[in-house]
Backbone of each chain as ProteinMPNN parsed JSONL, in Angstrom:
{"seq_chain_A": "MENFENITIIKKANIYFNGNVTSRTILFANGEKKTLGIMMSGEYEFGTGDKELMEIMAGNLDVLLPGNNEWINFTAGQSFEVPANSSFKLVVKEVTDYCCSYGE", "coords_chain_A": {"N_chain_A": [[-10.543, -1.183, -15.215], [-9.638, -3.36, -12.672], [-11.57, -4.371, -9.89], [-12.174, -5.196, -6.4], [-15.148, -6.037, -4.872], [-17.559, -5.245, -2.259], [-16.028, -5.73, 0.091], [-14.131, -5.906, 3.177], [-11.719, -3.744, 4.498], [-8.748, -3.681, 6.368], [-7.722, -0.917, 8.095], [-5.136, 0.007, 8.873], [-1.818, -0.363, 7.605], [0.149, -3.33, 6.914], [3.449, -3.549, 7.806], [6.663, -4.285, 6.762], [10.182, -5.076, 6.828], [11.336, -2.491, 7.353], [9.494, -0.878, 6.028], [9.942, -1.342, 3.397], [8.569, -3.397, 2.32], [5.15, -3.421, 2.143], [1.692, -3.887, 2.974], [-1.906, -4.112, 2.535], [-4.636, -5.563, 4.17], [-7.399, -7.32, 2.929], [-10.726, -8.5, 3.341], [-13.071, -10.948, 2.476], [-16.62, -11.613, 2.101], [-17.057, -14.347, 2.169], [-15.104, -15.288, 3.819], [-12.637, -15.43, 2.733], [-9.263, -14.246, 2.41], [-7.125, -11.654, 1.278], [-4.021, -9.983, 0.516], [-2.982, -6.779, -0.554], [-0.168, -5.464, -1.918], [3.003, -3.651, -1.827], [6.297, -3.916, -2.929], [9.437, -2.57, -2.493], [12.539, -2.14, -4.344], [14.924, -4.688, -3.602], [16.169, -7.361, -1.442], [14.486, -10.128, -0.153], [13.169, -12.464, 2.269], [10.488, -14.616, 2.829], [8.228, -16.343, 4.979], [5.636, -18.782, 4.691], [2.348, -19.397, 5.992], [-0.435, -20.364, 5.484], [-0.986, -21.724, 2.202], [0.055, -19.738, -0.594], [-0.984, -17.602, -3.243], [0.63, -15.632, -5.432], [0.187, -12.784, -7.23], [1.368, -10.766, -9.756], [1.022, -7.42, -10.323], [2.377, -5.185, -11.224], [5.808, -4.426, -11.929], [8.989, -6.137, -11.366], [10.626, -9.011, -10.637], [12.812, -11.534, -9.238], [12.368, -14.869, -8.221], [12.929, -17.355, -5.796], [11.663, -20.326, -5.38], [10.471, -22.655, -2.856], [12.446, -25.583, -2.577], [13.429, -25.338, -5.097], [16.198, -24.866, -7.379], [16.646, -22.913, -9.14], [16.299, -19.49, -9.897], [13.378, -17.703, -10.794], [12.049, -15.415, -13.098], [9.588, -12.889, -12.751], [7.035, -10.79, -14.044], [4.667, -8.087, -14.65], [1.335, -9.294, -14.761], [1.895, -11.933, -14.433], [2.002, -14.865, -12.254], [2.65, -16.751, -9.218], [2.719, -19.745, -7.186], [3.082, -20.487, -3.731], [3.869, -23.08, -1.528], [2.141, -24.079, 1.521], [3.457, -23.414, 4.816], [6.235, -22.961, 4.234], [9.241, -21.437, 2.881], [10.255, -18.628, 0.901], [12.388, -16.875, -1.41], [13.007, -13.567, -2.577], [14.137, -11.379, -5.1], [13.682, -8.209, -5.681], [13.529, -6.225, -8.444], [12.38, -4.068, -9.683], [10.036, -1.693, -8.481], [7.336, -3.358, -7.1], [4.003, -4.289, -7.476], [1.609, -6.159, -5.922], [-0.824, -8.857, -5.543], [-1.796, -10.953, -3.047], [-3.164, -14.073, -2.424], [-4.621, -16.197, -0.006], [-4.569, -19.576, 1.219], [-6.751, -22.279, 0.198]], "CA_chain_A": [[-9.762, -1.311, -13.972], [-10.207, -4.451, -11.883], [-11.939, -4.036, -8.506], [-12.813, -6.178, -5.526], [-16.325, -5.364, -4.315], [-18.17, -5.752, -1.006], [-14.989, -6.25, 0.965], [-13.703, -5.142, 4.346], [-10.271, -3.523, 4.503], [-8.154, -3.237, 7.634], [-7.255, 0.437, 7.76], [-3.681, 0.134, 9.047], [-0.976, -1.198, 6.745], [1.161, -4.257, 7.413], [4.735, -2.939, 7.419], [7.781, -5.218, 6.938], [11.479, -4.665, 6.272], [11.448, -1.028, 7.434], [8.598, -0.23, 5.078], [10.266, -1.704, 2.011], [7.431, -4.236, 1.91], [3.942, -3.038, 2.885], [0.474, -4.407, 2.352], [-3.2, -3.913, 3.188], [-5.41, -6.802, 4.224], [-8.823, -7.234, 2.596], [-11.479, -9.679, 3.765], [-14.27, -11.172, 1.669], [-17.766, -12.106, 2.881], [-16.957, -15.807, 2.292], [-13.998, -15.617, 4.717], [-11.367, -15.381, 2.001], [-8.4, -13.106, 2.732], [-6.029, -11.317, 0.365], [-3.303, -8.738, 0.801], [-2.533, -6.003, -1.711], [1.067, -4.926, -1.366], [4.076, -3.021, -2.603], [7.681, -4.223, -2.532], [10.475, -1.732, -3.085], [13.684, -2.948, -4.769], [15.664, -5.248, -2.476], [16.154, -8.817, -1.294], [13.612, -10.479, 0.962], [12.748, -13.855, 2.434], [9.21, -14.709, 3.53], [7.675, -17.654, 5.314], [4.187, -18.901, 4.518], [1.528, -20.231, 6.873], [-1.265, -20.961, 4.439], [-0.547, -21.654, 0.798], [-0.136, -18.394, -1.149], [-0.924, -17.316, -4.682], [1.16, -14.265, -5.594], [-0.11, -12.268, -8.568], [2.157, -9.542, -9.947], [0.276, -6.435, -11.122], [3.389, -4.315, -11.833], [7.124, -4.644, -11.348], [9.937, -7.103, -11.934], [11.331, -9.668, -9.526], [13.251, -12.922, -9.345], [11.837, -15.621, -7.088], [13.44, -18.708, -5.551], [10.589, -21.055, -4.698], [11.003, -23.717, -2.004], [12.815, -26.809, -3.276], [13.983, -25.037, -6.426], [17.574, -24.381, -7.456], [16.735, -21.827, -10.115], [15.474, -18.303, -9.736], [12.463, -17.477, -11.909], [11.682, -14.003, -13.214], [8.165, -12.59, -12.929], [6.676, -9.392, -14.308], [3.224, -7.795, -14.619], [0.436, -10.242, -15.404], [2.29, -13.301, -14.087], [1.757, -15.224, -10.864], [3.27, -18.012, -8.764], [2.181, -20.289, -5.947], [4.039, -20.912, -2.709], [3.202, -24.044, -0.649], [1.976, -23.754, 2.938], [4.532, -23.732, 5.76], [7.52, -23.002, 3.543], [9.772, -20.084, 2.745], [10.711, -18.317, -0.458], [13.228, -15.677, -1.498], [12.669, -12.638, -3.658], [14.976, -10.225, -5.423], [12.815, -7.263, -6.376], [14.395, -5.389, -9.281], [11.619, -2.828, -9.908], [8.915, -1.587, -7.537], [6.398, -4.418, -7.473], [2.632, -4.209, -6.953], [1.147, -7.557, -5.937], [-2.012, -9.312, -4.827], [-1.526, -12.276, -2.481], [-4.35, -14.8, -1.953], [-4.219, -17.194, 0.992], [-5.372, -20.785, 1.409], [-7.3, -22.929, -1.009]], "C_chain_A": [[-10.411, -2.377, -13.088], [-10.411, -4.024, -10.423], [-12.237, -5.299, -7.719], [-13.956, -5.454, -4.813], [-16.807, -6.024, -3.031], [-17.153, -6.38, -0.073], [-14.832, -5.359, 2.195], [-12.197, -4.954, 4.236], [-9.843, -3.104, 5.906], [-7.394, -1.95, 7.335], [-5.727, 0.541, 7.816], [-2.938, -0.821, 8.115], [-0.205, -2.237, 7.568], [2.511, -3.747, 6.903], [5.874, -3.897, 7.768], [9.055, -4.591, 6.374], [11.593, -3.134, 6.212], [10.612, -0.29, 6.398], [8.894, -0.558, 3.632], [9.26, -2.701, 1.445], [6.246, -3.826, 2.781], [2.738, -3.655, 2.198], [-0.745, -3.984, 3.162], [-3.962, -5.225, 3.089], [-6.856, -6.528, 3.862], [-9.486, -8.585, 2.87], [-12.775, -9.752, 2.963], [-15.364, -11.788, 2.543], [-17.682, -13.622, 3.103], [-15.775, -16.24, 3.176], [-12.632, -15.592, 4.056], [-10.587, -14.12, 2.397], [-7.37, -12.907, 1.626], [-5.257, -10.147, 0.958], [-2.9, -8.108, -0.527], [-1.309, -5.24, -1.244], [2.012, -4.322, -2.379], [5.415, -3.5, -2.039], [8.62, -3.284, -3.263], [11.628, -2.653, -3.52], [14.451, -3.44, -3.544], [15.547, -6.758, -2.456], [15.393, -9.176, -0.031], [13.445, -11.996, 1.054], [11.474, -13.861, 3.27], [8.885, -16.155, 3.857], [6.175, -17.652, 5.073], [3.583, -19.694, 5.672], [0.626, -21.04, 5.955], [-0.517, -20.923, 3.106], [-0.825, -20.252, 0.25], [-0.11, -18.403, -2.676], [-0.521, -15.853, -4.825], [0.971, -13.839, -7.047], [0.604, -10.919, -8.707], [1.391, -8.589, -10.857], [1.222, -5.46, -11.832], [4.715, -4.67, -11.198], [7.922, -5.734, -12.032], [10.714, -7.705, -10.774], [11.748, -11.079, -9.889], [12.838, -13.631, -8.065], [12.513, -16.982, -7.009], [12.394, -19.439, -4.714], [11.174, -22.215, -3.897], [11.277, -24.993, -2.802], [13.389, -26.592, -4.658], [15.445, -24.607, -6.33], [17.681, -23.148, -8.344], [15.777, -20.7, -9.778], [14.62, -18.122, -10.98], [12.052, -16.011, -11.897], [10.179, -13.851, -13.443], [7.979, -11.098, -13.173], [5.146, -9.273, -14.329], [2.414, -8.837, -15.383], [0.765, -11.691, -15.1], [2.013, -13.583, -12.612], [2.479, -16.52, -10.515], [2.636, -18.437, -7.453], [3.314, -20.665, -5.011], [3.312, -21.874, -1.766], [3.073, -23.512, 0.781], [3.239, -24.117, 3.726], [5.887, -23.909, 5.083], [8.094, -21.598, 3.525], [10.264, -19.883, 1.324], [11.472, -17.005, -0.433], [12.85, -14.866, -2.728], [13.807, -11.649, -3.855], [14.11, -9.303, -6.278], [13.704, -6.269, -7.122], [13.727, -4.072, -9.671], [10.438, -2.864, -8.955], [7.774, -2.499, -7.999], [5.08, -4.28, -6.713], [2.045, -5.613, -7.049], [-0.184, -7.738, -5.212], [-1.734, -10.727, -4.354], [-2.826, -12.878, -1.944], [-3.897, -15.961, -1.085], [-5.148, -18.394, 0.997], [-5.877, -21.316, 0.094], [-8.317, -22.027, -1.684]], "O_chain_A": [[-11.604, -2.299, -12.794], [-9.542, -3.402, -9.812], [-12.52, -6.348, -8.297], [-13.756, -4.392, -4.224], [-16.511, -7.186, -2.753], [-17.396, -7.447, 0.49], [-15.323, -4.231, 2.245], [-11.474, -5.899, 3.917], [-10.495, -2.279, 6.547], [-6.542, -1.901, 6.448], [-5.104, 1.097, 6.912], [-3.381, -1.943, 7.873], [0.055, -2.043, 8.756], [2.687, -3.54, 5.702], [6.035, -4.277, 8.928], [8.998, -3.686, 5.542], [11.903, -2.561, 5.168], [10.982, 0.794, 5.948], [8.183, -0.109, 2.732], [9.122, -2.829, 0.228], [6.325, -3.875, 4.008], [2.757, -3.913, 0.994], [-0.634, -3.558, 4.311], [-3.936, -5.904, 2.062], [-7.477, -5.619, 4.412], [-8.899, -9.648, 2.663], [-13.478, -8.756, 2.794], [-15.087, -12.398, 3.576], [-18.179, -14.128, 4.109], [-15.48, -17.432, 3.268], [-11.603, -15.715, 4.719], [-11.171, -13.074, 2.678], [-6.813, -13.872, 1.103], [-5.775, -9.41, 1.797], [-2.531, -8.793, -1.482], [-1.382, -4.46, -0.294], [1.852, -4.459, -3.592], [5.631, -3.49, -0.828], [8.609, -3.206, -4.492], [11.685, -3.812, -3.108], [14.613, -2.706, -2.568], [14.917, -7.362, -3.325], [15.625, -8.6, 1.032], [13.562, -12.713, 0.059], [11.395, -13.188, 4.297], [9.225, -17.07, 3.107], [5.519, -16.624, 5.236], [4.239, -20.558, 6.255], [0.869, -22.215, 5.682], [0.451, -20.183, 2.931], [-1.838, -19.645, 0.599], [0.677, -19.113, -3.302], [-1.241, -14.953, -4.394], [1.518, -14.447, -7.967], [0.449, -10.04, -7.859], [1.137, -8.902, -12.02], [0.906, -4.965, -12.914], [4.76, -5.155, -10.068], [7.582, -6.192, -13.123], [11.378, -6.992, -10.021], [11.13, -11.735, -10.728], [12.94, -13.078, -6.97], [12.655, -17.678, -8.015], [12.259, -19.208, -3.512], [12.255, -22.706, -4.221], [10.447, -25.428, -3.6], [13.794, -27.546, -5.323], [15.873, -24.052, -5.318], [18.679, -22.428, -8.307], [14.618, -20.919, -9.425], [15.084, -18.36, -12.095], [11.75, -15.438, -10.849], [9.578, -14.588, -14.226], [8.669, -10.262, -12.59], [4.433, -10.24, -14.06], [2.759, -9.212, -16.503], [0.005, -12.588, -15.463], [1.814, -12.661, -11.82], [2.869, -17.287, -11.396], [2.093, -17.621, -6.709], [4.376, -21.107, -5.449], [2.248, -21.532, -1.25], [3.804, -22.61, 1.191], [3.987, -25.015, 3.341], [6.595, -24.885, 5.331], [7.506, -20.674, 4.087], [10.639, -20.832, 0.635], [11.252, -16.146, 0.421], [12.439, -15.398, -3.759], [14.374, -11.143, -2.887], [13.843, -9.585, -7.446], [14.518, -5.568, -6.521], [14.404, -3.084, -9.955], [9.903, -3.931, -8.654], [7.315, -2.417, -9.138], [5.051, -4.172, -5.487], [1.991, -6.192, -8.134], [-0.604, -6.913, -4.401], [-1.464, -11.61, -5.168], [-3.505, -12.271, -1.115], [-2.908, -16.628, -1.39], [-6.357, -18.259, 0.806], [-5.483, -20.861, -0.98], [-8.886, -22.398, -2.711]]}, "seq_chain_B": "MENFENITIIKKANIYFNGNVTSRTILFANGEKKTLGIMMSGEYEFGTGDKELMEIMAGNLDVLLPGNNEWINFTAGQSFEVPANSSFKLVVKEVTDYCCSYGE", "coords_chain_B": {"N_chain_B": [[-8.899, -3.372, 15.915], [-9.209, -1.046, 13.381], [-11.566, -1.018, 10.745], [-12.727, -0.618, 7.324], [-15.866, -1.21, 6.023], [-17.86, -3.013, 3.56], [-16.87, -1.94, 1.146], [-15.473, -0.982, -2.06], [-12.46, -1.875, -3.598], [-9.899, -0.651, -5.669], [-7.899, -2.722, -7.519], [-5.216, -2.418, -8.489], [-2.338, -0.597, -7.44], [-1.826, 2.941, -6.848], [0.965, 4.572, -7.965], [3.579, 6.664, -7.156], [6.392, 8.94, -7.463], [8.517, 7.106, -8.085], [7.669, 4.875, -6.65], [8.054, 5.527, -4.063], [6.001, 6.79, -2.863], [2.936, 5.311, -2.445], [-0.42, 4.185, -3.025], [-3.708, 2.82, -2.309], [-6.912, 2.896, -3.737], [-10.066, 3.266, -2.277], [-13.593, 2.843, -2.438], [-16.708, 4.008, -1.364], [-20.15, 3.057, -0.732], [-21.751, 5.31, -0.728], [-20.542, 6.979, -2.498], [-18.319, 8.234, -1.586], [-14.75, 8.649, -1.504], [-11.612, 7.3, -0.575], [-8.036, 7.178, -0.068], [-5.624, 4.769, 0.883], [-2.418, 4.847, 2.018], [1.207, 4.632, 1.67], [4.119, 6.344, 2.545], [7.48, 6.515, 1.857], [10.568, 7.524, 3.481], [11.523, 10.844, 2.63], [11.321, 13.755, 0.437], [8.504, 15.491, -0.708], [6.127, 16.974, -2.995], [2.744, 17.72, -3.325], [-0.19, 18.228, -5.281], [-3.575, 19.269, -4.77], [-6.88, 18.336, -5.831], [-9.76, 17.993, -5.116], [-10.608, 19.032, -1.762], [-8.612, 17.741, 0.906], [-8.417, 15.418, 3.593], [-5.941, 14.385, 5.635], [-4.971, 11.676, 7.421], [-2.836, 10.429, 9.818], [-1.625, 7.276, 10.355], [0.622, 5.893, 11.123], [4.08, 6.738, 11.559], [6.129, 9.656, 10.804], [6.279, 12.953, 10.01], [7.028, 16.153, 8.498], [5.093, 18.941, 7.566], [4.328, 21.37, 5.158], [1.856, 23.479, 4.879], [-0.415, 25.01, 2.475], [0.041, 28.491, 2.106], [1.217, 28.751, 4.548], [4.052, 29.567, 6.618], [5.448, 28.069, 8.324], [6.694, 24.842, 9.044], [4.922, 21.971, 10.112], [4.918, 19.358, 12.452], [3.792, 15.999, 12.237], [2.517, 13.003, 13.677], [1.636, 9.551, 14.416], [-1.873, 9.181, 14.774], [-2.553, 11.781, 14.438], [-3.909, 14.42, 12.325], [-4.373, 16.35, 9.279], [-5.764, 19.029, 7.299], [-6.027, 19.8, 3.822], [-6.613, 22.423, 1.63], [-8.827, 22.519, -1.28], [-7.573, 22.449, -4.675], [-4.857, 23.284, -4.286], [-1.402, 23.262, -3.164], [0.901, 21.236, -1.316], [3.739, 20.629, 0.811], [5.835, 17.942, 1.875], [7.998, 16.524, 4.277], [9.025, 13.477, 4.828], [9.949, 11.678, 7.572], [9.963, 9.264, 8.85], [8.826, 6.088, 7.787], [5.576, 6.372, 6.612], [2.211, 5.736, 7.248], [-0.864, 6.334, 5.896], [-4.245, 7.679, 5.731], [-6.231, 9.084, 3.352], [-8.868, 11.278, 2.877], [-11.282, 12.497, 0.596], [-12.809, 15.525, -0.584], [-15.859, 17.0, 0.673]], "CA_chain_B": [[-8.336, -2.91, 14.643], [-10.252, -0.327, 12.651], [-11.854, -1.512, 9.394], [-13.796, -0.029, 6.515], [-16.668, -2.335, 5.548], [-18.72, -2.849, 2.375], [-16.236, -1.016, 0.212], [-14.837, -1.495, -3.277], [-11.062, -1.437, -3.716], [-9.266, -0.812, -6.983], [-6.846, -3.717, -7.241], [-3.875, -1.887, -8.753], [-1.875, 0.54, -6.632], [-1.369, 4.211, -7.404], [2.409, 4.597, -7.685], [4.161, 7.992, -7.39], [7.772, 9.15, -6.99], [9.264, 5.834, -8.2], [7.217, 3.907, -5.648], [8.283, 6.021, -2.7], [4.645, 7.038, -2.359], [1.979, 4.421, -3.11], [-1.694, 4.124, -2.311], [-4.832, 2.05, -2.879], [-8.148, 3.657, -3.72], [-11.278, 2.562, -1.853], [-14.816, 3.561, -2.79], [-17.821, 3.695, -0.477], [-21.446, 2.973, -1.419], [-22.322, 6.665, -0.838], [-19.764, 7.747, -3.463], [-17.112, 8.756, -0.946], [-13.493, 8.005, -1.914], [-10.427, 7.49, 0.259], [-6.876, 6.366, -0.417], [-4.797, 4.297, 1.994], [-1.118, 4.899, 1.368], [2.499, 4.56, 2.358], [5.18, 7.229, 2.051], [8.821, 6.24, 2.362], [11.276, 8.755, 3.837], [11.861, 11.655, 1.464], [10.651, 15.045, 0.306], [7.493, 15.403, -1.757], [5.132, 18.028, -3.108], [1.515, 17.219, -3.933], [-1.284, 19.143, -5.554], [-4.913, 18.728, -4.498], [-8.041, 18.717, -6.636], [-10.689, 18.162, -4.001], [-10.086, 19.183, -0.402], [-8.149, 16.459, 1.45], [-8.14, 15.218, 5.022], [-4.86, 13.391, 5.738], [-4.907, 11.102, 8.769], [-1.578, 9.681, 9.928], [-1.806, 6.076, 11.187], [1.958, 5.572, 11.641], [5.13, 7.494, 10.892], [6.59, 10.941, 11.32], [6.536, 13.817, 8.861], [6.811, 17.592, 8.598], [4.203, 19.358, 6.486], [4.159, 22.805, 4.903], [0.524, 23.656, 4.283], [-0.469, 26.185, 1.605], [-0.116, 29.777, 2.787], [1.936, 28.744, 5.836], [5.506, 29.741, 6.589], [6.069, 27.137, 9.272], [6.462, 23.413, 8.912], [4.283, 21.378, 11.289], [5.213, 17.926, 12.575], [2.662, 15.108, 12.506], [2.83, 11.601, 13.947], [0.473, 8.656, 14.478], [-3.051, 9.642, 15.5], [-2.829, 13.172, 14.099], [-4.382, 14.614, 10.953], [-4.398, 17.736, 8.81], [-6.569, 19.258, 6.106], [-5.431, 20.586, 2.744], [-7.692, 22.986, 0.814], [-8.928, 22.134, -2.69], [-6.819, 23.207, -5.686], [-3.688, 23.913, -3.684], [-0.316, 22.287, -3.097], [1.539, 21.175, 0.001], [5.029, 19.939, 0.817], [6.021, 16.985, 2.961], [9.281, 15.862, 4.521], [8.712, 12.264, 5.573], [11.151, 11.328, 8.336], [9.835, 7.825, 9.108], [7.802, 5.488, 6.912], [4.292, 6.912, 7.061], [0.984, 5.053, 6.824], [-1.893, 7.379, 5.971], [-5.571, 7.553, 5.114], [-6.612, 10.386, 2.787], [-10.281, 11.395, 2.502], [-11.428, 13.551, -0.405], [-14.074, 16.253, -0.687], [-16.512, 17.407, 1.944]], "C_chain_B": [[-9.446, -2.265, 13.823], [-10.357, -0.819, 11.205], [-12.747, -0.524, 8.651], [-14.544, -1.192, 5.882], [-17.483, -1.974, 4.31], [-18.152, -1.837, 1.385], [-15.791, -1.771, -1.041], [-13.405, -0.993, -3.286], [-10.606, -1.646, -5.153], [-7.989, -1.626, -6.761], [-5.441, -3.131, -7.407], [-3.571, -0.69, -7.861], [-1.713, 1.785, -7.49], [0.091, 4.358, -7.005], [2.976, 5.949, -8.107], [5.617, 8.011, -6.927], [8.541, 7.824, -6.955], [8.895, 4.828, -7.118], [7.446, 4.36, -4.219], [6.986, 6.489, -2.042], [3.699, 6.138, -3.16], [0.672, 4.453, -2.327], [-2.654, 3.199, -3.028], [-6.08, 2.898, -2.717], [-9.299, 2.777, -3.265], [-12.487, 3.478, -2.049], [-15.942, 3.067, -1.899], [-19.124, 3.749, -1.258], [-22.061, 4.364, -1.62], [-21.523, 7.557, -1.791], [-18.485, 8.335, -2.898], [-15.878, 7.961, -1.412], [-12.407, 8.298, -0.887], [-9.263, 6.767, -0.398], [-6.141, 6.009, 0.866], [-3.395, 4.148, 1.42], [0.061, 4.803, 2.305], [3.44, 5.566, 1.71], [6.49, 6.806, 2.694], [9.472, 7.577, 2.735], [11.662, 9.514, 2.572], [11.096, 12.958, 1.476], [9.728, 15.019, -0.896], [6.668, 16.677, -1.801], [3.93, 17.47, -3.85], [0.564, 18.364, -4.216], [-2.613, 18.486, -5.21], [-5.878, 19.163, -5.596], [-9.135, 19.043, -5.637], [-9.908, 18.489, -2.733], [-9.679, 17.804, 0.145], [-8.023, 16.512, 2.972], [-7.126, 14.082, 5.12], [-4.741, 12.963, 7.203], [-3.669, 10.204, 8.822], [-1.782, 8.496, 10.882], [-0.483, 5.633, 11.813], [2.947, 6.463, 10.921], [5.405, 8.837, 11.536], [6.934, 11.806, 10.121], [6.326, 15.28, 9.214], [6.038, 18.035, 7.365], [4.209, 20.878, 6.384], [2.84, 22.992, 4.158], [0.476, 24.942, 3.466], [-0.714, 27.46, 2.417], [0.594, 29.851, 4.122], [3.426, 28.993, 5.621], [6.213, 28.704, 7.447], [5.68, 25.703, 8.977], [5.864, 22.898, 10.223], [4.561, 19.879, 11.29], [3.944, 17.137, 12.9], [3.159, 13.686, 12.743], [1.518, 10.824, 14.073], [-0.654, 9.255, 15.305], [-3.408, 11.085, 15.189], [-3.316, 13.282, 12.655], [-4.328, 16.089, 10.579], [-5.246, 17.82, 7.545], [-5.795, 20.079, 5.095], [-6.578, 21.104, 1.878], [-7.68, 22.435, -0.616], [-8.012, 23.002, -3.546], [-5.638, 23.97, -5.099], [-2.543, 22.903, -3.74], [0.318, 22.347, -1.717], [2.796, 20.344, -0.091], [5.151, 19.062, 2.053], [7.492, 16.601, 3.056], [8.976, 14.665, 5.427], [9.998, 11.767, 6.236], [11.155, 9.86, 8.741], [8.692, 7.318, 8.245], [6.414, 5.802, 7.459], [3.119, 6.194, 6.397], [-0.156, 6.055, 6.977], [-3.213, 6.953, 5.332], [-5.977, 8.94, 4.645], [-8.078, 10.342, 2.358], [-10.45, 12.614, 1.623], [-12.788, 14.215, -0.323], [-14.64, 16.565, 0.674], [-16.905, 16.184, 2.748]], "O_chain_B": [[-10.495, -2.869, 13.599], [-9.344, -1.008, 10.532], [-13.431, 0.296, 9.261], [-13.929, -2.067, 5.272], [-17.758, -0.805, 4.043], [-18.873, -0.99, 0.859], [-15.741, -3.0, -1.076], [-13.156, 0.182, -3.013], [-10.886, -2.673, -5.77], [-7.133, -1.279, -5.947], [-4.579, -3.331, -6.552], [-4.448, 0.124, -7.571], [-1.493, 1.7, -8.699], [0.417, 4.277, -5.821], [2.869, 6.337, -9.27], [6.023, 7.195, -6.098], [9.135, 7.464, -5.939], [9.729, 4.016, -6.716], [7.079, 3.664, -3.273], [6.892, 6.571, -0.818], [3.664, 6.194, -4.389], [0.659, 4.714, -1.124], [-2.454, 2.839, -4.189], [-6.279, 3.54, -1.685], [-9.498, 1.681, -3.788], [-12.42, 4.692, -1.858], [-16.113, 1.864, -1.702], [-19.209, 4.393, -2.303], [-22.809, 4.576, -2.575], [-21.79, 8.755, -1.886], [-17.662, 8.874, -3.638], [-15.96, 6.761, -1.676], [-12.301, 9.419, -0.39], [-9.468, 5.849, -1.192], [-6.041, 6.807, 1.798], [-3.192, 3.415, 0.452], [-0.057, 4.878, 3.528], [3.548, 5.635, 0.486], [6.602, 6.746, 3.919], [8.982, 8.638, 2.347], [12.071, 8.919, 1.575], [10.326, 13.238, 2.395], [10.118, 14.579, -1.977], [6.52, 17.374, -0.797], [4.079, 16.821, -4.885], [0.521, 19.349, -3.479], [-2.757, 17.271, -5.347], [-5.713, 20.219, -6.207], [-9.406, 20.208, -5.346], [-8.704, 18.251, -2.649], [-10.347, 16.809, -0.136], [-7.586, 17.508, 3.549], [-7.418, 12.95, 4.735], [-4.453, 13.767, 8.089], [-3.485, 9.33, 7.975], [-2.074, 8.684, 12.063], [-0.469, 5.065, 12.904], [2.692, 6.9, 9.799], [4.974, 9.116, 12.655], [7.782, 11.44, 9.307], [5.55, 15.61, 10.111], [6.294, 17.565, 6.256], [4.109, 21.582, 7.389], [2.732, 22.702, 2.966], [1.242, 25.869, 3.73], [-1.57, 27.493, 3.3], [0.582, 30.898, 4.77], [3.979, 28.667, 4.571], [7.417, 28.487, 7.318], [4.522, 25.387, 8.702], [6.251, 23.335, 11.306], [4.453, 19.216, 10.259], [3.131, 17.552, 13.726], [4.099, 13.226, 12.094], [0.435, 11.371, 13.864], [-0.427, 9.773, 16.398], [-4.451, 11.571, 15.625], [-3.155, 12.353, 11.863], [-4.248, 16.962, 11.443], [-5.424, 16.839, 6.823], [-5.004, 20.948, 5.461], [-7.423, 20.325, 1.438], [-6.656, 21.949, -1.098], [-7.711, 24.142, -3.193], [-5.445, 25.152, -5.382], [-2.696, 21.816, -4.297], [0.275, 23.374, -1.04], [2.919, 19.469, -0.948], [4.644, 19.391, 3.126], [8.151, 16.379, 2.04], [8.707, 14.817, 6.618], [10.991, 11.477, 5.569], [12.216, 9.273, 8.953], [7.716, 8.028, 8.003], [6.117, 5.531, 8.622], [3.046, 6.064, 5.175], [-0.387, 6.569, 8.072], [-3.285, 6.023, 4.529], [-6.06, 9.87, 5.448], [-8.48, 9.48, 1.577], [-9.834, 13.651, 1.868], [-13.794, 13.568, -0.033], [-13.972, 16.409, 1.696], [-17.462, 16.314, 3.838]]}, "name": "protein", "num_of_chains": 2, "seq": "MENFENITIIKKANIYFNGNVTSRTILFANGEKKTLGIMMSGEYEFGTGDKELMEIMAGNLDVLLPGNNEWINFTAGQSFEVPANSSFKLVVKEVTDYCCSYGEMENFENITIIKKANIYFNGNVTSRTILFANGEKKTLGIMMSGEYEFGTGDKELMEIMAGNLDVLLPGNNEWINFTAGQSFEVPANSSFKLVVKEVTDYCCSYGE"}
């Protein structure tokens, strides 16, 4: 089972879309930040500040990345990057467990 | 914002009830374990192994504790204990963010 060690976690969850998307923020000693989250089935659009790396641990979703015309399907073990200061759309088809890493 | 520091988090979520209840497990250097979780609206029954302390960070739920005849309402800032090796019922009325501590 993969762990992250020696981290700080913010106790309260981040809650979006009436709880259909939730995450917890973890902070690393080197200043790196990640969120570990759950998306229930549904359609969502998110904006990015920093660049994001989205890693899918479980679930099934279609993603429309910025500048793309085609939706791409992702499942467990796959990941995608989203550029900084952009937006992307998601159609979550099965409850999705993700890890999002921010910045370079 | 309250944090837990110097902890290990298991990357993958614990997923129950088709994702309507999810949590992340965090481990402390002294061996203590907690889960930080989200419950969507719905009715659930859980069994305990170790004794549990459930702290509600956000949300609204009614709880039927073992041996009780009356449901008790809990909201943000409140908490309740569940004895070891027992079961309890929950009616979650608003998306609930919780912290569960195990054992003594």
